[in-house]
C-alpha positions as protocol buffer text, in pm:
chain_id: "A"
residue {
  index: 1
  type: UNK
  ca { x: 17006 y: 12369 z: 8449 }
}
residue {
  index: 2
  type: UNK
  ca { x: 16735 y: 12448 z: 8139 }
}
residue {
  index: 3
  type: UNK
  ca { x: 16687 y: 12180 z: 7852 }
}
residue {
  index: 4
  type: UNK
  ca { x: 16591 y: 12351 z: 7531 }
}
residue {
  index: 5
  type: UNK
  ca { x: 16625 y: 12212 z: 7109 }
}
residue {
  index: 6
  type: UNK
  ca { x: 16412 y: 12043 z: 6883 }
}
residue {
  index: 7
  type: UNK
  ca { x: 16202 y: 11783 z: 6790 }
}
residue {
  index: 8
  type: UNK
  ca { x: 16095 y: 11650 z: 6403 }
}
residue {
  index: 9
  type: UNK
  ca { x: 15761 y: 11593 z: 6378 }
}
residue {
  index: 10
  type: UNK
  ca { x: 15531 y: 11543 z: 6082 }
}
residue {
  index: 11
  type: UNK
  ca { x: 15565 y: 11835 z: 5850 }
}
residue {
  index: 12
  type: UNK
  ca { x: 15800 y: 12078 z: 6092 }
}
residue {
  index: 13
  type: UNK
  ca { x: 16006 y: 12105 z: 6384 }
}
residue {
  index: 14
  type: UNK
  ca { x: 15894 y: 12155 z: 6753 }
}
residue {
  index: 15
  type: UNK
  ca { x: 16139 y: 12367 z: 6916 }
}
residue {
  index: 16
  type: UNK
  ca { x: 16093 y: 12338 z: 7348 }
}
residue {
  index: 17
  type: UNK
  ca { x: 16278 y: 12468 z: 7641 }
}
residue {
  index: 18
  type: UNK
  ca { x: 16215 y: 12380 z: 7964 }
}
residue {
  index: 19
  type: UNK
  ca { x: 16374 y: 12637 z: 8294 }
}
residue {
  index: 20
  type: UNK
  ca { x: 16316 y: 12691 z: 8596 }
}
residue {
  index: 21
  type: UNK
  ca { x: 16317 y: 12335 z: 8719 }
}
residue {
  index: 22
  type: UNK
  ca { x: 16246 y: 12320 z: 9029 }
}
residue {
  index: 23
  type: UNK
  ca { x: 16235 y: 11982 z: 9295 }
}
residue {
  index: 24
  type: UNK
  ca { x: 15954 y: 12080 z: 9515 }
}
residue {
  index: 25
  type: UNK
  ca { x: 15894 y: 11766 z: 9722 }
}
residue {
  index: 26
  type: UNK
  ca { x: 16095 y: 11436 z: 9747 }
}
residue {
  index: 27
  type: UNK
  ca { x: 15997 y: 11111 z: 9972 }
}
residue {
  index: 28
  type: UNK
  ca { x: 16177 y: 10832 z: 10136 }
}
residue {
  index: 29
  type: UNK
  ca { x: 15911 y: 10660 z: 10271 }
}
residue {
  index: 30
  type: UNK
  ca { x: 16080 y: 10306 z: 10312 }
}
residue {
  index: 31
  type: UNK
  ca { x: 16463 y: 10337 z: 10330 }
}
residue {
  index: 32
  type: UNK
  ca { x: 16693 y: 10063 z: 10508 }
}
residue {
  index: 33
  type: UNK
  ca { x: 17125 y: 10078 z: 10495 }
}
residue {
  index: 34
  type: UNK
  ca { x: 17260 y: 9776 z: 10598 }
}
residue {
  index: 35
  type: UNK
  ca { x: 17640 y: 9627 z: 10583 }
}
residue {
  index: 36
  type: UNK
  ca { x: 17745 y: 9305 z: 10380 }
}
residue {
  index: 37
  type: UNK
  ca { x: 18042 y: 9141 z: 10547 }
}
residue {
  index: 38
  type: UNK
  ca { x: 18367 y: 9128 z: 10310 }
}
residue {
  index: 39
  type: UNK
  ca { x: 18221 y: 9402 z: 10029 }
}
residue {
  index: 40
  type: UNK
  ca { x: 18067 y: 9729 z: 10181 }
}
residue {
  index: 41
  type: UNK
  ca { x: 17726 y: 9918 z: 10223 }
}
residue {
  index: 42
  type: UNK
  ca { x: 17428 y: 9770 z: 10083 }
}
residue {
  index: 43
  type: UNK
  ca { x: 17099 y: 10113 z: 10006 }
}
residue {
  index: 44
  type: UNK
  ca { x: 16719 y: 10037 z: 9954 }
}
residue {
  index: 45
  type: UNK
  ca { x: 16513 y: 10278 z: 9882 }
}
residue {
  index: 46
  type: UNK
  ca { x: 16128 y: 10196 z: 9811 }
}
residue {
  index: 47
  type: UNK
  ca { x: 15854 y: 10325 z: 9696 }
}
residue {
  index: 48
  type: UNK
  ca { x: 15996 y: 10702 z: 9666 }
}
residue {
  index: 49
  type: UNK
  ca { x: 15850 y: 11003 z: 9552 }
}
residue {
  index: 50
  type: UNK
  ca { x: 15954 y: 11318 z: 9341 }
}
residue {
  index: 51
  type: UNK
  ca { x: 15743 y: 11563 z: 9277 }
}
residue {
  index: 52
  type: UNK
  ca { x: 15901 y: 11870 z: 8971 }
}
residue {
  index: 53
  type: UNK
  ca { x: 15761 y: 12220 z: 8896 }
}
residue {
  index: 54
  type: UNK
  ca { x: 15887 y: 12347 z: 8588 }
}
residue {
  index: 55
  type: UNK
  ca { x: 15815 y: 12642 z: 8329 }
}
residue {
  index: 56
  type: UNK
  ca { x: 15793 y: 12532 z: 7960 }
}
residue {
  index: 57
  type: UNK
  ca { x: 15736 y: 12685 z: 7630 }
}
residue {
  index: 58
  type: UNK
  ca { x: 15725 y: 12535 z: 7229 }
}
residue {
  index: 59
  type: UNK
  ca { x: 15715 y: 12653 z: 6890 }
}
residue {
  index: 60
  type: UNK
  ca { x: 15637 y: 12489 z: 6567 }
}
residue {
  index: 61
  type: UNK
  ca { x: 15547 y: 12677 z: 6189 }
}
residue {
  index: 62
  type: UNK
  ca { x: 15187 y: 12665 z: 6259 }
}
residue {
  index: 63
  type: UNK
  ca { x: 15162 y: 12812 z: 6694 }
}
residue {
  index: 64
  type: UNK
  ca { x: 15356 y: 12860 z: 7002 }
}
residue {
  index: 65
  type: UNK
  ca { x: 15252 y: 12771 z: 7346 }
}
residue {
  index: 66
  type: UNK
  ca { x: 15410 y: 12856 z: 7728 }
}
residue {
  index: 67
  type: UNK
  ca { x: 15283 y: 12758 z: 8020 }
}
residue {
  index: 68
  type: UNK
  ca { x: 15396 y: 12557 z: 8412 }
}
residue {
  index: 69
  type: UNK
  ca { x: 15429 y: 12197 z: 8431 }
}
residue {
  index: 70
  type: UNK
  ca { x: 15416 y: 11973 z: 8706 }
}
residue {
  index: 71
  type: UNK
  ca { x: 15560 y: 11604 z: 8722 }
}
residue {
  index: 72
  type: UNK
  ca { x: 15491 y: 11398 z: 8973 }
}
residue {
  index: 73
  type: UNK
  ca { x: 15751 y: 11042 z: 8939 }
}
residue {
  index: 74
  type: UNK
  ca { x: 15642 y: 10786 z: 9234 }
}
residue {
  index: 75
  type: UNK
  ca { x: 15678 y: 10423 z: 9297 }
}
residue {
  index: 76
  type: UNK
  ca { x: 16019 y: 10465 z: 9242 }
}
residue {
  index: 77
  type: UNK
  ca { x: 16261 y: 10152 z: 9378 }
}
residue {
  index: 78
  type: UNK
  ca { x: 16625 y: 10165 z: 9445 }
}
residue {
  index: 79
  type: UNK
  ca { x: 16948 y: 9958 z: 9505 }
}
residue {
  index: 80
  type: UNK
  ca { x: 17304 y: 10083 z: 9561 }
}
residue {
  index: 81
  type: UNK
  ca { x: 17613 y: 9861 z: 9656 }
}
residue {
  index: 82
  type: UNK
  ca { x: 17893 y: 10095 z: 9797 }
}
residue {
  index: 83
  type: UNK
  ca { x: 18252 y: 9905 z: 9813 }
}
residue {
  index: 84
  type: UNK
  ca { x: 18440 y: 10047 z: 10152 }
}
residue {
  index: 85
  type: UNK
  ca { x: 18760 y: 9961 z: 10075 }
}
residue {
  index: 86
  type: UNK
  ca { x: 19075 y: 10099 z: 10240 }
}
residue {
  index: 87
  type: UNK
  ca { x: 19338 y: 10275 z: 10091 }
}
residue {
  index: 88
  type: UNK
  ca { x: 19723 y: 10301 z: 10064 }
}
residue {
  index: 89
  type: UNK
  ca { x: 19703 y: 10532 z: 10334 }
}
residue {
  index: 90
  type: UNK
  ca { x: 19486 y: 10346 z: 10585 }
}
residue {
  index: 91
  type: UNK
  ca { x: 19175 y: 10532 z: 10505 }
}
residue {
  index: 92
  type: UNK
  ca { x: 18846 y: 10374 z: 10411 }
}
residue {
  index: 93
  type: UNK
  ca { x: 18746 y: 10488 z: 10090 }
}
residue {
  index: 94
  type: UNK
  ca { x: 18371 y: 10448 z: 9921 }
}
residue {
  index: 95
  type: UNK
  ca { x: 18248 y: 10402 z: 9576 }
}
residue {
  index: 96
  type: UNK
  ca { x: 17979 y: 10280 z: 9385 }
}
residue {
  index: 97
  type: UNK
  ca { x: 17979 y: 9933 z: 9278 }
}
residue {
  index: 98
  type: UNK
  ca { x: 17631 y: 9915 z: 9180 }
}
residue {
  index: 99
  type: UNK
  ca { x: 17277 y: 10053 z: 9104 }
}
residue {
  index: 100
  type: UNK
  ca { x: 16959 y: 9941 z: 9015 }
}
residue {
  index: 101
  type: UNK
  ca { x: 16630 y: 10159 z: 8967 }
}
residue {
  index: 102
  type: UNK
  ca { x: 16303 y: 10162 z: 8853 }
}
residue {
  index: 103
  type: UNK
  ca { x: 15992 y: 10391 z: 8856 }
}
residue {
  index: 104
  type: UNK
  ca { x: 15608 y: 10323 z: 8823 }
}
residue {
  index: 105
  type: UNK
  ca { x: 15447 y: 10595 z: 8727 }
}
residue {
  index: 106
  type: UNK
  ca { x: 15453 y: 10981 z: 8613 }
}
residue {
  index: 107
  type: UNK
  ca { x: 15155 y: 11175 z: 8642 }
}
residue {
  index: 108
  type: UNK
  ca { x: 15262 y: 11495 z: 8397 }
}
residue {
  index: 109
  type: UNK
  ca { x: 15016 y: 11813 z: 8389 }
}
residue {
  index: 110
  type: UNK
  ca { x: 15041 y: 12052 z: 8190 }
}
residue {
  index: 111
  type: UNK
  ca { x: 14911 y: 12433 z: 8221 }
}
residue {
  index: 112
  type: UNK
  ca { x: 14933 y: 12655 z: 7942 }
}
residue {
  index: 113
  type: UNK
  ca { x: 14730 y: 12931 z: 7702 }
}
residue {
  index: 114
  type: UNK
  ca { x: 14578 y: 12705 z: 7436 }
}
């Protein structure tokens, strides 16, 4: 979905709109799945990256600008634990028990008229 809103900076508000958000690349160079006896499944994703392209525009009382942006997020690490209990009918269900993530670097490139 598009993102829009305003932030108050100094003497005025900055209105912004971010639209046409597209994930253009996802990389999972290091992943593993293991069973945890009596608990469920552990998923580990290491050193993942994500590239997102979008349009943006901002407006203040003094100027306005529009453009495209590329956001590159790298060094993403995720560890998730899923429980896999049996339900009342004997079927296995799955639910997220815990999830931890960290991201290392974010590189933002803005291309606009100004």
